[in-house]
C-alpha positions in Angstrom: 0.0 -0.3 -0.1 0.3 3.5 -0.6 0.4 7.0 0.6 0.7 10.2 -1.0 1.0 12.9 1.3 -0.5 17.1 -0.2 2.3 18.6 -0.6 1.5 22.8 0.6 4.8 24.8 -1.9 5.4 28.3 -1.4 7.7 30.1 -4.1 9.4 33.3 -3.7 10.6 35.7 -5.9 12.9 39.2 -4.3 14.6 41.0 -6.2 17.5 44.0 -5.9 20.8 45.7 -6.9 24.0 44.2 -6.4 26.6 46.5 -5.6 27.6 47.6 -8.6 23.8 48.6 -9.8 22.8 45.1 -11.7 19.4 43.2 -10.7 19.6 41.0 -9.4 16.5 38.3 -8.7 16.8 35.3 -6.2 13.5 32.8 -6.0 13.4 29.0 -3.3 10.2 27.5 -3.3 9.5 26.7 0.3 7.2 23.1 0.5 6.0 21.0 3.7 2.8 17.6 3.6 0.1 17.9 5.5 0.6 14.2 6.9 0.2 12.5 10.8 4.3 12.4 11.3 4.0 17.1 10.5 2.7 18.3 13.8 2.7 21.8 15.7 4.3 22.3 19.0 1.0 21.3 20.8 1.9 17.6 19.2 -1.0 17.4 16.6 -0.8 16.9 13.3 -0.9 20.5 11.5 -3.6 22.2 9.4 -3.8 23.9 5.7 -3.9 26.7 7.3 -1.4 26.0 9.9 1.5 25.4 7.0 0.6 28.6 4.6 0.8 30.7 7.4 4.8 28.7 8.3 5.5 29.4 4.8 4.2 32.7 4.6 7.1 33.0 8.0 10.0 31.5 5.8 9.3 33.0 2.3 9.4 37.2 4.3 12.1 35.9 6.9 14.3 34.5 3.4 17.0 36.8 2.9 19.1 35.5 0.0 22.5 37.4 -1.0 22.1 39.6 -4.1 25.2 40.0 -5.7 25.1 39.4 -8.8 27.8 36.8 -10.2 30.6 39.6 -12.4 30.8 40.8 -8.1 31.5 37.3 -6.7 33.8 37.0 -9.7 35.4 40.3 -8.4 35.3 38.5 -5.3 37.5 35.4 -5.8 40.8 36.1 -6.9 
């Protein structure tokens, strides 16, 4: 028997200027599944609303490095 759990995803794309003035875009995906093993702090399985709230919080706290590839290459020299 195979059980598949629902995957809830939150895709985030942020943009910012590099130090050289070039706009840099970064994106990532945060995901969790709705399953009996994904529990909240009280030991109860999380609801979809709780998972959406957590994913939104993770997306808001995500701060990528906005250094462009050219500036990163110059740093390594």
